[in-house]
matplotlib code that plots the C-alpha trace (Angstrom):
import matplotlib.pyplot as plt

x = [15.1, 18.4, 17.1, 16.6, 20.3, 21.8, 19.5, 20.7, 22.1, 19.0, 17.6, 19.3, 16.8, 14.0, 12.1, 14.2, 14.4, 17.1, 17.1, 16.6, 13.4, 13.7, 11.1, 12.1, 12.0, 8.5, 7.4, 9.9, 8.8, 8.3, 9.8, 13.0, 15.5, 14.9, 14.6, 12.6, 9.9, 6.2, 5.9, 2.3, 3.2, 4.9, 6.3, 4.2, 6.1, 4.4, 0.7, 0.0, 1.5, -1.1, -4.1, -2.3, -2.2, -5.9, -6.7, -4.8, -2.4, 0.1, 3.0, 2.8, 1.4, 3.7, 6.8, 5.1, 7.6, 4.9, 2.0, -1.1, -2.1, -6.0, -5.6, -2.9, -1.9, 1.7, 4.1, 3.8, 0.3, 0.4, 3.0, 0.5, -2.4, -0.2, 0.9, -2.8, -3.8, -0.3, -1.3, -4.9, -4.3, -7.2, -7.7, -5.1, -7.7, -9.0, -8.2, -7.5, -7.7, -7.0, -8.0, -7.1, -10.5, -13.1, -15.7, -13.9, -13.8, -17.4, -18.3, -16.6, -18.0, -21.2, -20.7, -19.5, -22.5, -25.0, -23.4, -22.7, -25.9, -23.9, -23.0, -19.5, -17.2, -16.8, -15.6, -14.0, -11.3, -9.6, -6.4, -5.7, -3.0, -3.8, -3.6, -0.6, 1.7, 0.7, 3.4, 3.4, 2.7, 0.7, -2.6, -5.2, -5.4, -2.9, -1.5, -0.9, -4.8, -6.2, -9.0, -8.8, -11.6, -11.3, -13.3, -13.6, -11.3, -14.3, -15.4, -11.7, -12.7, -15.5, -13.5, -11.1, -13.8, -14.7, -10.9, -10.4, -13.8, -13.6, -9.9, -10.2, -7.4, -4.5, -1.5, 1.9, 3.5, 1.1, 1.6, 4.9, 4.5, 1.8, 3.9, 6.6, 3.8, 1.8, 3.0, 2.0, -1.5, -4.3, -7.2, -11.1, -14.0, -17.5, -18.5, -15.9, -14.3, -11.4, -10.5, -9.7, -6.1, -3.9, -1.0, 2.4, 4.5, 4.1, 6.3, 8.3, 5.7, 3.6, 3.1, 6.2, 8.5, 9.7, 8.0, 9.4, 11.4, 8.7, 5.9, 8.1, 8.7, 4.9, 4.4, 6.4, 4.7, 1.3, 1.8, 2.1, -1.9, -2.3, 0.7, -1.1, -4.4, -2.8, -0.8, -3.9, -6.0, -3.0, -3.0, -6.8, -7.7, -8.8, -6.9, -10.5, -11.5, -13.8, -13.2, -12.5, -9.4, -10.1, -9.6, -7.8, -11.0, -12.4, -9.9, -10.5, -8.0, -8.2, -6.0, -6.7, -8.3, -11.2, -11.8, -12.6, -15.0, -16.5, -16.8, -18.2, -20.7, -21.7, -22.1, -24.3, -26.5, -27.3, -30.0, -32.6, -32.5, -34.4, -31.8, -30.9, -27.2, -25.8, -22.6, -21.7, -19.0, -17.0, -15.8, -13.3, -14.6, -14.3, -16.4, -19.0, -19.0, -19.1, -22.3, -24.1, -23.5, -23.6, -26.9, -28.2, -31.8, -31.0, -28.0, -28.2, -25.6, -24.3, -21.4, -20.1, -20.6, -21.3, -23.3, -26.4, -26.4, -25.7, -29.1, -30.7, -29.7, -31.2, -34.5, -34.8, -34.3, -37.0, -39.4, -39.2, -36.9, -34.9, -31.1, -29.4, -25.6, -23.7, -20.3, -18.0, -14.3, -12.3, -10.6, -11.8, -9.5, -8.6, -10.5, -9.6, -12.3, -14.0, -17.6, -18.8, -18.5, -20.0, -23.3, -23.3, -22.8, -25.7, -28.3, -26.9, -27.6, -31.1, -31.9, -30.2, -27.7, -24.3, -21.6, -18.5, -15.6, -12.4, -9.6, -6.9, -5.5, -4.5, -4.8, -4.9, -1.5, -3.1, -6.6, -8.5, -12.0, -12.9, -15.5, -17.6, -17.8, -19.1, -16.4, -13.2, -11.8, -8.1, -6.1, -2.9, -1.3, -0.7, 1.0, 1.0, 3.1, 4.7, 7.1, 5.3, 5.5, 2.7, -1.2, -3.3, -6.6, -8.4, -11.8, -11.7, -15.2, -15.6, -15.5, -18.4, -20.5, -23.9, -23.8, -20.6, -22.0, -23.8, -20.9, -18.2, -20.6, -21.5, -17.8, -16.8, -19.4, -18.7, -15.2, -16.0, -18.4, -16.1, -13.3, -11.3, -7.4, -4.4, -1.7, 0.8, 4.2, 2.3, 1.1, 4.9, 6.2, 3.1, 4.1, 7.7, 7.3, 4.8, 7.7, 8.6, 5.5, 5.6, 9.0, 7.6, 4.7, 6.4, 8.6, 5.8, 3.3, 6.5, 7.7, 4.2, 3.3, 5.8, 4.9, 1.1, 2.4, 4.6, 1.8, -0.7, 0.9, 1.5, -0.5, -0.7, -2.8, -6.5, -6.9, -4.9, -6.7, -5.2, -6.9, -5.3, -6.4, -10.0, -12.9, -13.7, -10.3, -12.1, -13.8, -10.5, -9.0, -11.7, -10.8, -7.1, -4.9, -3.4, -0.2, 2.9, 3.3, -0.5, -0.6, -2.9, -1.0, 0.9, -1.6, -2.5, -3.9, -3.4, -5.4, -3.8, -5.9, -5.0, -5.4, -2.2, 0.0, -1.0, 0.0, 3.4, 4.0, 3.2, 5.5, 8.4, 8.1, 10.9, 9.6, 8.0, 4.7, 2.3, -0.3, -0.8, -0.4, 1.3, 4.6, 7.7, 9.0, 7.0, 4.6, 1.9, -0.5, -3.3, -6.0, -9.0, -7.0, -5.8, -8.7, -11.4, -10.9, -14.5, -15.9, -13.1, -16.1, -18.7, -16.5, -15.9, -19.3, -18.8, -15.9, -13.3, -11.9, -10.3, -6.8, -6.5, -3.0, -2.7, 0.7, 1.8, 4.4, 7.4, 10.5, 12.9, 14.7, 12.1, 14.3, 15.1, 11.3, 10.6, 13.4, 12.1, 8.3, 9.7, 11.5, 8.6, 6.6, 9.4, 9.1, 5.2, 6.1, 8.3, 5.6, 2.9, 5.0, 6.3, 7.4, 3.5, 4.7, 6.8, 7.9, 10.9, 10.7, 11.9, 9.3, 7.0, 7.9, 8.5]
y = [10.4, 8.5, 5.3, 4.8, 5.9, 3.5, 0.6, 1.1, -2.2, -3.7, -2.8, -6.1, -7.6, -6.3, -3.9, -0.9, 2.1, 4.7, 7.4, 9.8, 9.4, 9.8, 9.1, 6.5, 6.5, 5.9, 2.1, 0.9, -1.2, 0.7, -1.8, -2.2, -3.5, -2.6, -5.0, -7.6, -9.3, -9.0, -5.5, -4.1, -0.5, 1.1, 4.3, 6.8, 9.8, 12.5, 13.7, 12.8, 9.1, 8.8, 10.0, 7.8, 4.5, 5.2, 5.6, 2.5, 4.4, 2.4, 4.5, 4.0, 0.6, -1.0, 0.3, -1.0, -3.5, -4.5, -3.0, -3.4, -7.0, -6.0, -3.4, -5.1, -8.6, -8.8, -10.7, -14.3, -14.1, -13.1, -15.5, -18.3, -17.0, -17.2, -20.7, -21.7, -20.3, -22.3, -25.4, -25.2, -23.9, -21.6, -19.1, -16.0, -13.5, -15.3, -13.7, -15.7, -15.0, -17.4, -18.3, -20.4, -22.4, -23.3, -21.3, -17.9, -18.9, -19.8, -16.5, -14.3, -16.5, -15.5, -12.0, -12.0, -13.9, -11.5, -8.4, -9.8, -9.0, -10.2, -13.8, -13.7, -16.7, -17.5, -20.9, -22.2, -24.6, -26.6, -27.5, -30.3, -32.9, -36.3, -39.2, -41.0, -37.6, -37.1, -37.5, -39.6, -37.5, -34.8, -34.5, -31.6, -29.5, -29.5, -26.1, -26.5, -27.0, -23.6, -22.8, -20.7, -18.5, -18.1, -15.1, -12.8, -9.9, -7.6, -8.6, -8.0, -4.8, -6.7, -9.5, -6.9, -5.5, -9.1, -9.4, -6.1, -5.8, -9.3, -9.9, -13.3, -13.2, -15.7, -14.3, -13.9, -16.3, -18.7, -17.9, -19.0, -22.2, -23.4, -22.7, -25.1, -27.7, -26.7, -29.7, -32.3, -31.1, -32.5, -30.2, -30.6, -28.5, -29.2, -27.2, -28.2, -31.4, -30.1, -28.2, -31.7, -32.3, -34.9, -33.7, -33.2, -34.9, -37.8, -38.2, -41.4, -43.0, -43.6, -42.5, -40.0, -41.6, -38.2, -35.0, -32.4, -29.7, -27.1, -28.5, -29.3, -25.7, -25.0, -27.7, -26.0, -22.8, -24.3, -23.6, -19.7, -19.9, -21.0, -18.4, -15.8, -16.2, -16.4, -13.4, -11.5, -12.9, -11.2, -7.8, -7.6, -8.5, -5.3, -3.6, -2.6, -4.0, -7.0, -7.8, -11.2, -12.1, -12.7, -16.5, -17.7, -19.3, -15.6, -14.8, -15.7, -15.3, -14.1, -13.5, -9.7, -7.3, -6.5, -10.3, -10.2, -7.4, -9.2, -12.0, -10.8, -8.6, -11.6, -13.6, -11.0, -10.3, -14.2, -15.3, -12.6, -10.6, -7.7, -7.0, -3.4, -2.5, 0.9, 2.5, 5.0, 7.4, 7.7, 4.2, 2.9, 3.0, -1.3, -1.3, 0.7, -1.0, -4.5, -3.3, -2.2, -5.0, -7.5, -9.4, -6.7, -5.4, -1.6, 0.0, 3.5, 5.7, 8.2, 9.7, 12.2, 10.1, 13.3, 13.6, 14.8, 11.8, 9.6, 11.3, 10.6, 7.0, 7.1, 8.4, 5.8, 3.2, 4.5, 4.6, 0.9, 0.7, -3.0, -2.3, -6.0, -4.6, -1.1, -0.9, 1.9, 2.8, 3.9, 6.3, 7.1, 6.4, 9.9, 12.1, 10.6, 11.0, 8.8, 7.7, 7.8, 4.3, 4.4, 5.7, 3.4, 0.5, 1.7, 1.7, -1.7, -2.9, -1.4, -2.3, -5.6, -4.5, -5.7, -3.1, -4.2, -1.9, -1.3, -0.5, -0.8, 2.7, 2.5, -0.8, -2.7, -1.7, 1.9, 1.3, -0.7, -0.6, -4.6, -4.1, -1.5, -3.4, -7.0, -7.8, -5.8, -5.9, -5.3, -5.3, -7.3, -5.7, -2.4, -1.7, -5.3, -6.5, -3.0, -4.6, -3.7, -7.7, -9.7, -9.1, -10.5, -9.6, -10.6, -10.6, -10.7, -11.5, -9.7, -12.2, -10.3, -9.7, -11.3, -12.3, -14.0, -17.5, -16.8, -14.8, -17.8, -20.4, -18.3, -17.2, -20.8, -21.8, -19.2, -20.2, -23.6, -22.7, -20.1, -22.2, -19.6, -20.3, -18.4, -19.6, -20.7, -18.9, -15.4, -16.4, -17.1, -13.8, -11.8, -13.4, -13.0, -9.1, -8.7, -9.6, -5.9, -4.3, -2.5, -1.0, 0.0, 1.8, 3.7, 5.3, 5.8, 7.3, 9.8, 10.6, 11.7, 14.5, 17.0, 16.7, 17.6, 20.6, 21.6, 21.6, 22.7, 26.1, 26.6, 29.3, 27.5, 24.7, 25.0, 21.7, 19.2, 15.6, 13.4, 11.9, 13.9, 17.3, 16.2, 17.7, 13.9, 13.4, 12.9, 10.0, 8.5, 9.4, 7.6, 4.5, 5.0, 2.1, 3.3, 1.4, 2.1, 2.6, 3.6, 6.9, 8.9, 6.5, 7.5, 8.7, 12.4, 14.2, 17.5, 19.6, 23.0, 26.2, 25.9, 22.9, 23.7, 24.0, 20.6, 19.1, 21.0, 19.8, 16.2, 16.2, 17.8, 15.9, 13.5, 10.5, 7.3, 8.0, 5.2, 2.9, 1.7, 3.1, 1.7, 0.7, 1.1, 4.0, 7.2, 6.8, 9.7, 9.7, 12.0, 9.8, 10.9, 10.8, 7.4, 5.5, 7.7, 8.8, 8.3, 9.9, 12.8, 15.2, 14.0, 13.5, 17.0, 17.7, 15.3, 17.1, 15.2, 17.6, 16.1, 17.2, 15.8, 14.2, 11.3, 10.9, 7.5, 8.1, 5.9, 4.9, 7.0, 9.5, 12.1, 15.2, 14.3, 13.7, 17.4, 18.3, 17.1, 18.2, 21.6, 22.0, 20.7, 23.7, 26.2, 25.1, 25.8, 29.2, 29.8, 28.3, 30.5, 33.4, 34.5, 33.2, 33.6, 34.5, 31.1, 29.9, 28.1, 24.6, 25.5, 28.2, 25.6, 22.6, 25.0]
z = [29.6, 29.6, 29.5, 25.8, 25.3, 28.0, 26.4, 22.6, 22.5, 23.2, 19.5, 18.5, 20.7, 18.4, 20.3, 21.2, 18.7, 18.1, 20.6, 17.6, 15.8, 12.0, 9.1, 7.0, 3.2, 1.2, 1.1, 3.9, 7.0, 10.0, 12.1, 14.1, 13.8, 10.1, 7.7, 9.9, 8.1, 9.2, 9.7, 10.5, 9.5, 6.2, 5.8, 4.2, 5.0, 3.0, 3.1, -0.9, 0.0, 2.6, 0.1, -2.3, -0.7, 0.4, -3.2, -4.2, -6.5, -8.2, -7.6, -3.5, -3.7, -5.8, -3.2, -0.3, 1.6, 4.1, 5.5, 7.9, 7.0, 7.3, 4.5, 2.2, 1.1, 2.1, 0.1, 1.8, 1.4, -2.5, -2.9, -1.3, -3.4, -6.7, -5.6, -5.3, -9.0, -10.5, -8.8, -9.8, -13.5, -13.4, -15.8, -15.3, -14.6, -11.6, -8.3, -5.0, -1.4, 1.3, 4.6, 7.8, 7.8, 5.9, 8.0, 6.9, 3.2, 3.1, 5.0, 2.2, -0.2, 1.1, 1.1, -2.4, -3.5, -1.8, -3.5, -6.9, -9.2, -12.1, -10.8, -11.5, -11.0, -7.3, -5.7, -2.6, -2.5, 0.7, 1.1, 3.6, 4.5, 3.5, 5.9, 4.2, 4.3, 8.2, 10.5, 13.7, 16.7, 15.0, 17.0, 16.5, 13.4, 10.7, 10.4, 6.8, 6.1, 4.4, 2.3, -0.7, -2.5, -6.2, -7.7, -10.8, -10.8, -10.4, -7.0, -5.6, -3.7, -2.2, -0.9, 0.5, 2.4, 3.9, 4.4, 6.0, 8.4, 9.6, 10.2, 9.0, 6.7, 6.7, 8.6, 7.0, 8.9, 8.4, 4.7, 4.8, 6.6, 4.4, 1.4, 2.7, 2.8, -0.3, -2.3, 0.3, 0.2, -1.5, -2.8, -2.8, -4.2, -3.8, -7.0, -9.8, -9.8, -11.8, -8.9, -7.0, -7.1, -5.4, -3.4, -5.8, -3.3, -0.4, 2.6, 2.5, 0.6, 3.7, 7.4, 8.3, 11.1, 11.9, 12.6, 10.2, 11.9, 10.8, 12.6, 15.5, 16.1, 15.7, 18.3, 20.7, 20.2, 20.9, 24.6, 23.9, 24.1, 27.7, 28.3, 26.8, 28.3, 32.0, 31.0, 30.0, 33.0, 35.3, 33.6, 33.1, 36.9, 39.0, 41.5, 43.0, 46.7, 46.8, 42.5, 41.7, 39.7, 35.8, 35.1, 31.9, 31.1, 30.7, 28.1, 24.3, 21.9, 18.0, 14.9, 14.9, 17.6, 14.8, 14.5, 18.3, 17.8, 14.7, 16.7, 19.4, 17.5, 15.7, 19.2, 20.8, 18.0, 17.9, 16.0, 17.0, 13.8, 15.5, 18.4, 18.8, 19.7, 20.5, 19.3, 22.1, 21.3, 18.2, 17.6, 15.0, 11.4, 11.1, 14.3, 13.2, 9.7, 11.6, 13.7, 10.7, 8.2, 10.8, 12.5, 14.0, 13.3, 14.3, 15.5, 17.4, 17.1, 20.2, 18.1, 20.7, 23.9, 25.5, 28.8, 26.3, 24.3, 27.7, 28.8, 25.4, 25.9, 29.1, 27.7, 25.1, 27.8, 29.9, 26.8, 26.6, 23.9, 24.3, 23.9, 23.9, 23.8, 23.9, 22.2, 23.0, 23.2, 26.4, 25.5, 21.5, 18.7, 17.6, 19.9, 23.0, 24.7, 27.8, 28.3, 31.7, 32.3, 36.0, 34.8, 31.9, 33.7, 36.3, 33.2, 31.9, 35.3, 35.3, 31.6, 31.2, 28.1, 27.6, 27.6, 25.2, 25.6, 23.4, 25.6, 22.7, 23.0, 26.6, 27.8, 30.9, 32.2, 32.6, 33.0, 35.8, 34.0, 33.4, 36.5, 34.7, 31.4, 30.8, 28.0, 27.2, 23.6, 22.9, 20.0, 21.0, 18.0, 19.7, 23.0, 24.3, 21.3, 20.3, 17.8, 14.8, 13.9, 14.6, 14.9, 17.6, 19.6, 22.8, 24.5, 28.5, 30.0, 33.4, 36.2, 38.1, 35.2, 35.7, 31.9, 32.6, 32.2, 28.9, 27.4, 27.7, 26.7, 23.6, 22.5, 23.1, 20.9, 18.3, 18.4, 17.5, 14.8, 13.0, 13.2, 14.7, 14.4, 15.6, 14.2, 17.1, 15.7, 15.9, 19.4, 20.4, 18.8, 20.8, 24.2, 23.5, 22.5, 25.6, 28.3, 27.9, 28.2, 31.6, 30.7, 27.2, 28.7, 31.5, 29.2, 26.4, 29.3, 30.6, 26.8, 25.9, 28.5, 27.8, 24.1, 24.9, 26.8, 23.9, 21.3, 23.2, 23.9, 20.3, 18.5, 15.1, 17.0, 17.8, 19.6, 21.3, 22.2, 24.9, 28.1, 30.4, 28.7, 27.4, 29.1, 29.9, 32.2, 35.1, 33.5, 32.8, 36.0, 37.6, 35.7, 35.8, 37.7, 41.1, 40.7, 38.4, 35.6, 34.9, 33.4, 30.5, 27.4, 24.2, 22.0, 21.1, 18.1, 17.0, 15.1, 13.3, 12.8, 8.9, 7.5, 5.1, 8.2, 9.3, 5.9, 6.0, 9.7, 8.9, 5.6, 7.9, 10.9, 11.4, 13.2, 11.7, 9.7, 8.5, 10.0, 13.4, 16.9, 20.1, 18.3, 20.0, 17.6, 17.3, 14.6, 13.3, 10.6, 9.6, 10.4, 8.6, 5.1, 6.1, 8.0, 6.6, 3.2, 1.8, 4.6, 4.8, 3.8, 6.5, 9.6, 10.4, 11.6, 14.1, 15.7, 13.8, 11.2, 8.0, 8.9, 12.3, 13.1, 15.3, 17.0, 19.1, 20.9, 21.3, 23.2, 21.8, 23.8, 25.4, 24.7, 21.4, 20.9, 22.1, 19.9, 16.6, 17.4, 18.2, 14.9, 12.8, 14.7, 13.8, 9.9, 10.5, 11.6, 8.6, 6.4, 7.9, 7.4, 10.9, 14.6, 15.6, 18.9, 19.0, 22.3, 23.2, 24.4, 27.9, 28.4, 27.3, 29.2, 32.6]

ax = plt.figure().add_subplot(projection="3d")
ax.plot(x, y, z, "-o")
ax.set_aspect("equal")
plt.show()
């Protein structure tokens, strides 16, 4: 456990948190070093602040320095939106949402118009670098180009739903760069001539002889794409005998993990509006939303992913029902349960459907599951990065899949049609963060098991979910890599017997609290109130109590983590009116 203490000087490198965890003040970015920009997590240190953010209450929202970019418009993106409205001189009550591509803006506009019975104002405006301001030597896409959707305020919630569920929104680094270039961009609009504006500035009165320093930095970062694909190909390749290695062409990059899910769903559904997809097990809420609102004709739901539901799926297939694809998670995000991938693979081979699996909770370092699925989805925002300062996603096609050629062709075509863009400086940040991943995963795996044992033994707790203790542990172990530092991952979830005790525990627990997981620091969140607040009364019937608390274990000193967890449990005992048979940490851990 001394590793964290010995490497405290590494905090200056941007990935090592202090040895002793602590909760940060409300609204402060959960990131180390503190004060760094582009954080994807924000401190919500009390139960009521989690609920207030889910409700969008002003007293919390106005205090957020940064937040998870799919759920919140962070300042650089808001600044760009405001600059667009000022440039176009549109009505002061108009809202603006910015996207990296024309295709994403068009999709958002279509979604707004489908939902808008009042036919409120909507329009798209394209901003682009004119030839006379372009720089010599710049090839390919100009990263200053972007599109804006203008909309009436009453459509904002619907626009945010598209931003959240598609993962297509502009990143904060990209927005910062565009702001430096905005005055050099022309704007064009098919629907309103008054929104067509010339650039406010020109470079040198003609073709610029020198490439701007800001763009030189972007050009230098563009090599990160191939390096990321190479890294992911190596990580995802199976160690199982006879399995071919993953090739870089099997790897597809996306700006967010949910955008990878969104893109894959649309690729697999294709133009067949009658195709059926199965959602097997407890899936991330946005994944379910993508399947239900997407191009599928029918969505079959097997929420528990149990052996009984596996047999139900088999019966459905035997009856002649054609299923085109099946989406699952391994393990699931919150219950940490694992479907029987071997049996699913047998059914997929027999009945011809595609298995799409999300491994974001534990990742390739811990799992060797790719041979049993056709395509693996990963949120690179999580453990792959760890630093809580960049978003990213990937799809990896199984090189042994009989659908490999079809999947690669469809994904390549979708990338081109959807104009999927990943900003080079985000890719470069992700690549730099990833260099410490094996070291980080080893430490996080080791830090987690003592916490699982500690909370499992406490009488105030009715259930602890973790891949090592779940009823499906045998399914997990069948897919675990046999090489160091593979383990059971760093996510556990805790269910107290009394919901009031859960709230008290969360309020006194001295770790970072708020969005995301897989961060280098420990972060806890009452998952349902954060991610499923509007459905909090429905989800308990599926085994997900509204007061369940997810803990993502970080790199702090292991003994310190046990200490703060034990102290929070002692506070629960005081709250409940006695020791309740409390046990010391030495008894629990031995």
